N, C-alpha and C positions, 0 to 999 in steps of 0.2 A: 522172701518163702517161696521155698522149691519144693515139689513133691516129688517122688521117685515113681517110675513107672517102668514096668517089667512086660516086654512083649512076651507072649505064652506060647504064640503059633501064628503061622501065616498062611494066608491060603491064595489060590490060583484060579482064576477064570479066565480063560481065553478061547479063541474059535478052535485050538488044538485040542482044546480037554479042560480038564480039572486036574488030573496028577501030573506034580510036576518031572517026576521021572518019564512017563510017557509023551507029556510036551519036550522035554528035553530031548528025546529020541526022534518025534517027529521033526524039531528042527536039525537036528543033526542030520538026518536022513533027506533034509531039502522038502520037507513037506510044506505046504500053505494053508492057511485057515481060509483061504479066500477060495469062493467057488466061481468058476466062471459062469456069467449069463448071458443069454442070446440078446436080450434087451440093452445089455450095454456092451455089445461087441460092435453096434453101432458107432461107437466113440471112436474105434479105431487103433486106439491105444495098445492094445492087445494086453494091456494089465490092468482093465477094471473087471470087478466081481463082485459078490455079495459075501455078507458072513451070515451062515447059517445063524438064524435067531436061536434062543433056548427053548426049550418045552416048558410053556408055562401053566400047563392044565393042573400039574401037582400044586402050584404055588396058590393060584387063584382060585377063589371060593365059587366065584359064578362065571360062568362062560364070557358074559358079554364084557367083562372088564377087559379081557384082552382086546376089545374092540376099540374100547375107549384109549387104550394107550398108546402115544406115538411110538414109531419105531426105536428111536432113540431111548425113548424110557425103558424100552422092552429090552436093548441090549446090555442097559447099566443095572 
């Protein structure tokens, strides 16, 4: 027994933005979604950085909910 599946849309969420055209332009221009960090510069590789997290204020109902979320959960 098989069922038919239809893909009606696709989304994009990355460090460079949400709009596919804007992300494509940023990639073509050589931009990176990783921001340099003074704390990580001590690693010496020159490639270490951080990804700016999403603004969760519009999504979460209580302010303390963000404090309870681990960083990987916020990025997911």
